PyMOL commands that place a pseudoatom at each C-alpha (Angstrom):
pseudoatom trace, name=CA, resn=MET, resi=1, chain=A, elem=C, hetatm=0, pos=[2.864, -10.880, 7.843]
pseudoatom trace, name=CA, resn=VAL, resi=2, chain=A, elem=C, hetatm=0, pos=[5.211, -11.335, 4.634]
pseudoatom trace, name=CA, resn=SER, resi=3, chain=A, elem=C, hetatm=0, pos=[8.912, -12.105, 5.942]
pseudoatom trace, name=CA, resn=GLY, resi=4, chain=A, elem=C, hetatm=0, pos=[12.317, -12.531, 4.944]
pseudoatom trace, name=CA, resn=PRO, resi=5, chain=A, elem=C, hetatm=0, pos=[16.000, -11.921, 5.724]
pseudoatom trace, name=CA, resn=MET, resi=6, chain=A, elem=C, hetatm=0, pos=[15.849, -8.183, 5.186]
pseudoatom trace, name=CA, resn=ILE, resi=7, chain=A, elem=C, hetatm=0, pos=[12.102, -7.128, 4.831]
pseudoatom trace, name=CA, resn=ARG, resi=8, chain=A, elem=C, hetatm=0, pos=[8.997, -7.716, 6.841]
pseudoatom trace, name=CA, resn=TYR, resi=9, chain=A, elem=C, hetatm=0, pos=[5.667, -6.398, 6.520]
pseudoatom trace, name=CA, resn=VAL, resi=10, chain=A, elem=C, hetatm=0, pos=[2.328, -6.640, 8.642]
pseudoatom trace, name=CA, resn=GLU, resi=11, chain=A, elem=C, hetatm=0, pos=[-0.644, -6.204, 6.531]
pseudoatom trace, name=CA, resn=VAL, resi=12, chain=A, elem=C, hetatm=0, pos=[-3.090, -4.150, 7.833]
pseudoatom trace, name=CA, resn=PRO, resi=13, chain=A, elem=C, hetatm=0, pos=[-6.794, -4.525, 7.220]
pseudoatom trace, name=CA, resn=TYR, resi=14, chain=A, elem=C, hetatm=0, pos=[-8.166, -0.976, 6.035]
pseudoatom trace, name=CA, resn=THR, resi=15, chain=A, elem=C, hetatm=0, pos=[-11.145, -1.369, 8.509]
pseudoatom trace, name=CA, resn=ALA, resi=16, chain=A, elem=C, hetatm=0, pos=[-8.803, -1.595, 11.544]
pseudoatom trace, name=CA, resn=LEU, resi=17, chain=A, elem=C, hetatm=0, pos=[-7.761, 2.249, 10.622]
pseudoatom trace, name=CA, resn=SER, resi=18, chain=A, elem=C, hetatm=0, pos=[-10.049, 5.286, 11.547]
pseudoatom trace, name=CA, resn=ALA, resi=19, chain=A, elem=C, hetatm=0, pos=[-11.522, 6.956, 8.834]
pseudoatom trace, name=CA, resn=ALA, resi=20, chain=A, elem=C, hetatm=0, pos=[-9.071, 9.638, 9.540]
pseudoatom trace, name=CA, resn=ALA, resi=21, chain=A, elem=C, hetatm=0, pos=[-5.924, 7.644, 9.382]
pseudoatom trace, name=CA, resn=LEU, resi=22, chain=A, elem=C, hetatm=0, pos=[-7.072, 5.607, 5.982]
pseudoatom trace, name=CA, resn=GLU, resi=23, chain=A, elem=C, hetatm=0, pos=[-7.441, 9.298, 4.544]
pseudoatom trace, name=CA, resn=GLY, resi=24, chain=A, elem=C, hetatm=0, pos=[-4.277, 10.812, 5.810]
pseudoatom trace, name=CA, resn=LEU, resi=25, chain=A, elem=C, hetatm=0, pos=[-2.310, 7.493, 4.348]
pseudoatom trace, name=CA, resn=ILE, resi=26, chain=A, elem=C, hetatm=0, pos=[-4.348, 7.710, 0.914]
pseudoatom trace, name=CA, resn=GLU, resi=27, chain=A, elem=C, hetatm=0, pos=[-3.556, 11.572, 0.875]
pseudoatom trace, name=CA, resn=GLU, resi=28, chain=A, elem=C, hetatm=0, pos=[0.075, 10.714, 1.089]
pseudoatom trace, name=CA, resn=PHE, resi=29, chain=A, elem=C, hetatm=0, pos=[0.617, 8.106, -1.250]
pseudoatom trace, name=CA, resn=ILE, resi=30, chain=A, elem=C, hetatm=0, pos=[-1.309, 9.816, -4.114]
pseudoatom trace, name=CA, resn=THR, resi=31, chain=A, elem=C, hetatm=0, pos=[0.654, 13.112, -3.624]
pseudoatom trace, name=CA, resn=ARG, resi=32, chain=A, elem=C, hetatm=0, pos=[4.102, 11.297, -3.474]
pseudoatom trace, name=CA, resn=GLU, resi=33, chain=A, elem=C, hetatm=0, pos=[6.848, 12.268, -5.327]
pseudoatom trace, name=CA, resn=GLY, resi=34, chain=A, elem=C, hetatm=0, pos=[7.065, 9.888, -8.609]
pseudoatom trace, name=CA, resn=THR, resi=35, chain=A, elem=C, hetatm=0, pos=[3.372, 8.276, -8.346]
pseudoatom trace, name=CA, resn=GLU, resi=36, chain=A, elem=C, hetatm=0, pos=[2.680, 8.374, -11.686]
pseudoatom trace, name=CA, resn=TYR, resi=37, chain=A, elem=C, hetatm=0, pos=[-1.422, 8.383, -12.715]
pseudoatom trace, name=CA, resn=GLY, resi=38, chain=A, elem=C, hetatm=0, pos=[-0.927, 8.494, -16.980]
pseudoatom trace, name=CA, resn=HIS, resi=39, chain=A, elem=C, hetatm=0, pos=[-1.335, 11.515, -19.195]
pseudoatom trace, name=CA, resn=LYS, resi=40, chain=A, elem=C, hetatm=0, pos=[-4.556, 12.557, -17.984]
pseudoatom trace, name=CA, resn=GLU, resi=41, chain=A, elem=C, hetatm=0, pos=[-5.057, 15.022, -15.034]
pseudoatom trace, name=CA, resn=HIS, resi=42, chain=A, elem=C, hetatm=0, pos=[-7.059, 13.853, -12.385]
pseudoatom trace, name=CA, resn=ALA, resi=43, chain=A, elem=C, hetatm=0, pos=[-8.636, 15.813, -9.427]
pseudoatom trace, name=CA, resn=LEU, resi=44, chain=A, elem=C, hetatm=0, pos=[-7.557, 14.943, -6.065]
pseudoatom trace, name=CA, resn=PRO, resi=45, chain=A, elem=C, hetatm=0, pos=[-10.954, 14.037, -4.670]
pseudoatom trace, name=CA, resn=ASP, resi=46, chain=A, elem=C, hetatm=0, pos=[-11.230, 11.890, -7.491]
pseudoatom trace, name=CA, resn=MET, resi=47, chain=A, elem=C, hetatm=0, pos=[-7.952, 10.218, -7.101]
pseudoatom trace, name=CA, resn=ARG, resi=48, chain=A, elem=C, hetatm=0, pos=[-8.619, 9.566, -3.320]
pseudoatom trace, name=CA, resn=ALA, resi=49, chain=A, elem=C, hetatm=0, pos=[-12.551, 7.835, -4.503]
pseudoatom trace, name=CA, resn=GLY, resi=50, chain=A, elem=C, hetatm=0, pos=[-10.245, 5.399, -6.756]
pseudoatom trace, name=CA, resn=VAL, resi=51, chain=A, elem=C, hetatm=0, pos=[-7.594, 4.517, -4.138]
pseudoatom trace, name=CA, resn=ARG, resi=52, chain=A, elem=C, hetatm=0, pos=[-10.241, 4.009, -1.730]
pseudoatom trace, name=CA, resn=LYS, resi=53, chain=A, elem=C, hetatm=0, pos=[-12.195, 1.251, -4.082]
pseudoatom trace, name=CA, resn=GLN, resi=54, chain=A, elem=C, hetatm=0, pos=[-9.122, -0.449, -5.115]
pseudoatom trace, name=CA, resn=ILE, resi=55, chain=A, elem=C, hetatm=0, pos=[-7.911, -1.101, -1.278]
pseudoatom trace, name=CA, resn=GLU, resi=56, chain=A, elem=C, hetatm=0, pos=[-11.730, -1.703, -0.717]
pseudoatom trace, name=CA, resn=ARG, resi=57, chain=A, elem=C, hetatm=0, pos=[-11.403, -4.413, -3.172]
pseudoatom trace, name=CA, resn=GLY, resi=58, chain=A, elem=C, hetatm=0, pos=[-8.197, -5.756, -2.051]
pseudoatom trace, name=CA, resn=LEU, resi=59, chain=A, elem=C, hetatm=0, pos=[-6.233, -4.561, -5.225]
pseudoatom trace, name=CA, resn=VAL, resi=60, chain=A, elem=C, hetatm=0, pos=[-4.006, -2.048, -2.836]
pseudoatom trace, name=CA, resn=THR, resi=61, chain=A, elem=C, hetatm=0, pos=[-3.135, -3.447, 0.595]
pseudoatom trace, name=CA, resn=ILE, resi=62, chain=A, elem=C, hetatm=0, pos=[-2.157, -1.495, 3.740]
pseudoatom trace, name=CA, resn=VAL, resi=63, chain=A, elem=C, hetatm=0, pos=[1.490, -2.550, 5.171]
pseudoatom trace, name=CA, resn=PHE, resi=64, chain=A, elem=C, hetatm=0, pos=[3.373, -1.516, 7.984]
pseudoatom trace, name=CA, resn=ASP, resi=65, chain=A, elem=C, hetatm=0, pos=[6.961, -2.556, 8.147]
pseudoatom trace, name=CA, resn=PRO, resi=66, chain=A, elem=C, hetatm=0, pos=[7.910, -2.712, 11.841]
pseudoatom trace, name=CA, resn=ASP, resi=67, chain=A, elem=C, hetatm=0, pos=[11.155, -1.684, 11.435]
pseudoatom trace, name=CA, resn=SER, resi=68, chain=A, elem=C, hetatm=0, pos=[11.116, 1.719, 10.007]
pseudoatom trace, name=CA, resn=GLU, resi=69, chain=A, elem=C, hetatm=0, pos=[7.799, 1.969, 11.632]
pseudoatom trace, name=CA, resn=THR, resi=70, chain=A, elem=C, hetatm=0, pos=[6.121, 3.189, 8.723]
pseudoatom trace, name=CA, resn=THR, resi=71, chain=A, elem=C, hetatm=0, pos=[3.019, 2.277, 7.358]
pseudoatom trace, name=CA, resn=THR, resi=72, chain=A, elem=C, hetatm=0, pos=[2.332, 2.577, 3.420]
pseudoatom trace, name=CA, resn=LEU, resi=73, chain=A, elem=C, hetatm=0, pos=[-0.128, 1.284, 0.356]
pseudoatom trace, name=CA, resn=ILE, resi=74, chain=A, elem=C, hetatm=0, pos=[1.363, -1.335, -1.949]
pseudoatom trace, name=CA, resn=ASN, resi=75, chain=A, elem=C, hetatm=0, pos=[-0.238, -2.834, -4.806]
pseudoatom trace, name=CA, resn=ARG, resi=76, chain=A, elem=C, hetatm=0, pos=[-1.693, -6.376, -4.163]
pseudoatom trace, name=CA, resn=SER, resi=77, chain=A, elem=C, hetatm=0, pos=[0.583, -8.277, -7.383]
pseudoatom trace, name=CA, resn=ASP, resi=78, chain=A, elem=C, hetatm=0, pos=[3.430, -6.133, -6.242]
pseudoatom trace, name=CA, resn=LEU, resi=79, chain=A, elem=C, hetatm=0, pos=[3.342, -7.768, -2.327]
pseudoatom trace, name=CA, resn=VAL, resi=80, chain=A, elem=C, hetatm=0, pos=[2.550, -11.105, -3.843]
pseudoatom trace, name=CA, resn=ARG, resi=81, chain=A, elem=C, hetatm=0, pos=[5.677, -10.758, -6.112]
pseudoatom trace, name=CA, resn=LEU, resi=82, chain=A, elem=C, hetatm=0, pos=[8.130, -9.438, -3.221]
pseudoatom trace, name=CA, resn=SER, resi=83, chain=A, elem=C, hetatm=0, pos=[6.883, -12.247, -1.330]
pseudoatom trace, name=CA, resn=ALA, resi=84, chain=A, elem=C, hetatm=0, pos=[7.503, -14.544, -3.751]
pseudoatom trace, name=CA, resn=ARG, resi=85, chain=A, elem=C, hetatm=0, pos=[10.846, -13.491, -4.156]
pseudoatom trace, name=CA, resn=GLU, resi=86, chain=A, elem=C, hetatm=0, pos=[11.344, -13.812, -0.669]
pseudoatom trace, name=CA, resn=ASP, resi=87, chain=A, elem=C, hetatm=0, pos=[10.474, -16.945, -0.253]
pseudoatom trace, name=CA, resn=GLU, resi=88, chain=A, elem=C, hetatm=0, pos=[12.845, -17.838, -3.034]
pseudoatom trace, name=CA, resn=ALA, resi=89, chain=A, elem=C, hetatm=0, pos=[15.531, -16.072, -1.215]
pseudoatom trace, name=CA, resn=GLN, resi=90, chain=A, elem=C, hetatm=0, pos=[14.718, -18.295, 2.077]
pseudoatom trace, name=CA, resn=ASP, resi=91, chain=A, elem=C, hetatm=0, pos=[15.213, -21.517, 0.109]
for i in range(1, 91): cmd.bond("trace and resi %d" % i, "trace and resi %d" % (i + 1))
show_as sticks, trace
zoom trace
């Protein structure tokens, strides 16, 4: 769990989700407004497969926010930075 005075996330193993739930989460993530995939257009099935591979490799993780009761995907490096920032704020 990543926690701090204002932020608390619970990491969720992708294997704990049903196939349908994982696909829905991936779909929401890739169709989210403001998501940038570069200059080249990518087909939705290709983007789904790419995000799934990143999840399986641990580059993207699933987090649950108990305060808002929402689940989202976050880049592992962003989660590490967020955790470090929260640790610094607690010191």
